N, C-alpha and C positions, 0 to 999 in steps of 0.2 A: 684409475682404470679408465681408458678412453671409451668413447661411445662406440667405436668400431669394434673394440675388444668385447664390450658387453654384448653388442649385437651378434658377434660371432659365437659367443658362448651360448646365447639364447638359441641360435639356429642349431648349434651342435646338440644341445640338450633336447630340443624338439625332435631332432632326427633320431636320437637315441630312444626317446619315448615312443615314437612311431614304430621303431624296430621292436621295442619291448612289448608293445601291444600284440605283436604278431606271434609271440610264443603262446599267449592265451588262445589266439586264433588257431594255432597249430595243435596244441594238446587237448583243448577242450572237446574236440570231436571224439577223442577216446572216451572221455567222461560221459558224453551224451550218447553216442551211438552204441558204444560197447558196454560200458558199465550200467548205464541207466536203462537202455532199451532192449538190446538184443541178447547180450550174453547171459543174463540172469534166467530168463525163461528157457533159452536154448540149452545152456549147460545143465539146467535142472532137468530138461527133457532127456538129455543124453545120460545123465546120472540115473534117471528112472529106468531107461532101457537097459542099464547095466545092473540094476538093483536085483536082490533076491526076492523070493515070494512074499517076504515080510516088508518089502519096500526099502531095504537098507542096502548101502554099498559099504565096502570095507577097505578104505585106503589105509595102507600100513597095518592091516588087521584090525582097525578100529571100526566098530559098527556105527555108521552115520546114516540117518534117515536121508534119502535122496533129495527130498525137498529142502534140507538144511545145508546141503553140500556147498552151494554157491556162497551162502552167508559165511560159512566157516572159512572158505578160501579168501574171502575179503578180509576177514580178521587176521588170517595168517600173513597176508601181504603187508598188513600194517605192522605186524611184529617184525617182519624183515626190514621194513622201512626204519624202524626204531634202531636196528643194529647198524644200518649204513648212514643214516643222517648225520650223526656226530662226526664221522670221518670226513664226509663231504663238506660240511659246514666249516670244520677246522681248516681243511685244505684250502677252501675258497678265501677265508680271511687271511691265513698266513702267507699264501703265495700271491693273492690278487688275481690269479688266473681262473676266472670264473667261466669264461666261454668254453674251454675244453671240458670242464666238468659238466656244464650244461649240455654239451654235445654228446658226451658219453651216456648220460642218463637218458637223454631224448632218444637216441638211436637204439639203445638196448630195449627200451620200452616200445618203440615203433616196430622193431624187428619181432618182438614177442607178439605184439598185436597183429601184425601181418600173418604170423604163423597160425593164428586162430582159424585161417582158412582150412586147415587140416583137421579141425575138430568135427568129427562125424561118428556115426555108429554108436559104439559104447565106449569111446575114448575119453571118459570123463576125467581120468588122471592127467591126460595131456592138457585138457582144458583148464583144470585147476592149476597146473604148473605155469602155463602161460599167463593166466590171470594174475598169479602171485608175482611173476616177474614184471608184467606190464604195470600193474597197480602200484607196486613198490617203486618202479622206475619214475613214474609220473610224480609220485609223492616227493622222491628225493630231488628230482629236477626242480620242483617248486621251491626248495630251499634256496637254490642258487638264483632262480628267477626273482623270487620276492626280495632277495637281499639287494637287488639293483635299485629298488624303489627309493630308498633314502638318498641314493647317489644321483639319480637322474631327475628328481623332482624336489623343489624347495618345500618347506613345511606347509605353507599356505596352499600349495597346488596338489598335495598328495591325494586328497579325497577325489579330485577330478580325475587325475591320472589313473588311480587304482580303479575307479568306476569305469573308465573308458576301457581298461584292460579287460575287465569282466564283460563289458558290453561286446567287445570284439570276440571274446570267447563264445558268448551265446549266439552272436550273429553267425559265427562259423558252424556251431551246432545246428542252427536252423537251416543253413545252406545244405549241409550234408544230409540232414534228415529228410529234406524234400527229395533229394536224389534217392535216398534209401526207400522212401515211401513209394516212389514211382517204380523202383526195381522190385520191391517186395509185393506190391499189390498187382503188378503186371508181369510177374515172373513167368507165367505160361506164355505170354506173347514174346518174351525174350528167350524162350526155349530152355529155361532152367527150372529145376524143382524149387519148392519153397525153402528147403534146408540149404540148398546151394545158394539161393539168393541171400539168405541170412549169413552164410559164410563169406560171401563177397562183401556184404556190408561191413562185416567185422574186419576183414583184411583191408578194405579201403580206408578205414580210419587209421590204420597204421601207416599206409602210404601217404595219407594227407599229413599226418604228424611229422613224418620224416621230411617231406618236401618243404613245408612251410617253416620248419625250424631253421632252414638256411637263412631266412630274412633276419631274425634277431642275431644269429651268429655273425652276419655281415655288419650289422649296424651298432650293436653294443660294443662298449670298449672295456678292456681289462684295465684295471687301475693297480699298478704295481705297488707292492709294499716294500718297506725297508727291512722287514723282519728276516733274519737268517735262520730262525728256528725251523726244525723239520716239520713237515705237514702231515706226518704219519700218526701222530699221537692224538687221534680224534677223541678217544674216551678220556684222556687226560684233559683235553680242551673242554670237553663237556662238563667234566667235574669242576674245572675252573670257572665255566660259564654259570653253573649252578651256584657256586660260592659267590660269584659276583652278583647274581640275581637275589641272593639272600639279603644283600645290602639294599635291594630295591624291591621291598615286599609289595609295593603297589603294582609293579609290573607283573610279579608273580600272581597277584590277585586277579589281574586282567586275564592272564593266561589260564588260570584255573576255570574262570567263568567261560572263557572261550572254548576251552577243552570240553566242557560239559554241553554247552548249547550247540556247538559245531558237531559234536558226536551225534546228536539228533539229526542235524541237517544232512550229514554224510550218509547216515543210515537211511533216511527217507529217499535220498538220491539213488542209492544202490539197490534198495529193496522195493521201490514203488512199482516197477514193472512186474516183479514177482507177485506182489499183492494183487495187482490188477489182473494178471492172467490166471493165477492159481485160485484166488479167493473170490474175485468178482466175475470170473469167467469171460473176460474181455478178449477180443481178437488182437492179434499182433498189429494189424493195421490201425486199430483203435488206439493202442498204446503208442504207436509211432506218432499218430496225429496229436495225441494229448501231450507227449513230450515236445513235439514241435511247437505247440501252443506255449508250453512253458519257456522254451528258448526265445521265442519272439517277445513274449511279455517280459522276460528277464532282462532283455536289452533295455526296454523302456523303464523297467523297475530299477535297474542299476543306475541309469542316468538320472531318473527321477529322485531316487533316494539320495544320490550325490548332491542334487540341488536342495533337497530338504535338509541335508547336513550343513550346507552353508548357511541356512536360516536358523536351525534349531540345534546344531551341533551333532557330531557323529554319534556320541554316546546315546543321546535321547532317540535319535533316529533308529539306531540298533535295538534299543529297548522296545520301541514301538513295533519293530519287525518281529521280535520274539513273542510279543502278544499275538500278532497275526498268525505266526507259525503255530501257536498252541491252539488257537481256535480252529485253524484249517485242519490240523492233524486230528483233533478230536472229532471234527465232522466226518473225516474219512472213515472213522470206525463204523459209522451208521450208513455208509453208502450202500444202496441195494445192489445185489449182484445182477449182472446183465443189463445195467442201465448206463450206457456210455455218456449220456448227457450230464449226469451228475458227476461223473468222473472228470469230464471236461471242466466243469465248474471248479472242482477241487484243484485241477491242474492250473487254472487261471489264478487262483489264490496263491498257490505255491510260486508261480512264475513272477508275480508282482513283488514278492519279498525275498526271493532266493538271491538274485545277483547283488542287490543292495546290501543285504545283511553280511554277505561274504566280502564284498569290496570294501565296505566301510570298516569292517573289523581289521582288514589287512592295513588300511591307511592308518587307523587309529593306533595300531600296534607300532607302526613305523616311528611314531613320535616317542615311543617309550624305549627305543633302542639307543644305547650310548654310541656316539660317533666312533667309527672304526671297528665296530663289533656286529656289523649288519648280518653277516652270514651265520655267526655264532648264534645270535638271538633268534634269527629266522629259522634256524634248525630247530630250536625249541618251539617256536611258533608253529612250524610245519608238523612237529610231533603232535601238537594240539589240533592242527588243521586236519591232517590225514594220518600221521603216524601214531596218534593216540586214539584214533577213532575206531578202536576195535571192540569197545564195550557194547556199543549199539548193535552192530551186526551180530555179535556173539549172544546178546540178550534176545535179539529177534530170532536167531536160530534155535536157541534153547527153549524159548517160549513155544515156538511152533513144534519142536520135538516133543515137548511135554504135553502140549494141549491139542496139537493137530489143527490149530486155528490161526490163520494169518491175521484175523481181526484182533485177537488177543495179543499177537505180536506187535501190531501197528500201535495199539493204544498204549503199550508200555513205554513208547518213546516220548510221550507228553512230559514225562518227568524231567527229561533233559532240558527242555525249554523253560520250564518253571523254575528249576534250580539255577540254570544259567542266568535267567533274568534276575533272580534275587542276588546272586553273587556280583554281577556286573553293576547293579544299582549301587553297591556299597563302594565301588572303586572311585576315588577322587582323582580323575584323570589329569586335571591341571597340575596338581601337586606331583603326580606320577611323572609327568613330562619334565618338570623342573628338576626332580631328583635324577633323571636320566641325563641331565645336562643339555637339554634342547630348548629352543625358544618355544613359547606357547602361542599357537595361532589365536587369532581373535575369536573364532568359533571352534569349539572342540566338543 
């Protein structure tokens, strides 16, 4: 291969990588502004306005405490994701046409998110439905998005590329939250009510998601496959993937560990604002500022932990982050109500480990994927990332329903990080990479 050809390949790969980063930039605003900051407290307030005298709403005739409705909807969205992910993953690998699938998932989610502008009064069922559609859409889109990583980055470069993707996402979240904070705190000067400001913030995340998705759709390349098999048998493909994984028990071991500790991470992300507003009595502007701090520090945390991984290896760095998660979450149980300074300290601790633990988990798993089965395996990964992260929100909601205390609900999540640490520590990742048929990086 000539030097010019190598140079051209490098330029093309870097162009794809830059385009790939921008899907994190596009969809992370949904995770930050909608799921983490605004929708939890707002949908909970809407549900409470529709509740009976005992504080219960009755979707489909089922009595649900209004304070648990948001958490249950998050769990329902993950179940929907589980049903759709195998179909999308199989279609992506069999046809090689990943961009149309990414576009479909992204724009269904962006449309549902924009529709949250119409969530007002006692329309809690509308909010729940749109949340389920948007949250399942972003989860399924990440199957396709993550499956690009082994194709656009060589093994020795994946920690860096994955970490930059997460950094782009957190930088986008920070940018949008600054705009949200200005609008929310100054809503009177803009001539809108507080609830209208919240609805504008929710809808703007959907518009942002849709607009910036155009960049990865322009720069990423479809890689055609030679397979003539139909792409509709997603569940058959999932069964085949599971059978294939049974021959790679070390990959399954990593997925089990990731399923558990990431369930804790995802639950903290989705329920933190509810905990801050309902249990600690903090204002919406305080919560926005805290989450903005998380986003800014997560950029530095993702890049910093990427550098640590080059020295100590991804596995050790992830294990260290799980220890930090455990300590931080346990401290959250003892936070005094009405004390924003301590909530900011907690937010800083979360920000420093959030991006890195997620980015390095993604890049580490990419080494465990057999060549040619990226979307298949990443559909299983995404089930662990978001699609199987229903137990944490469900446990959070049930604990609150039984005890009426968000402190009891938050402390129950510590178990996810402790168990995840113990399982990940037992996985010999070098051997797992060799079994998958991939070259082993110098540091892993």
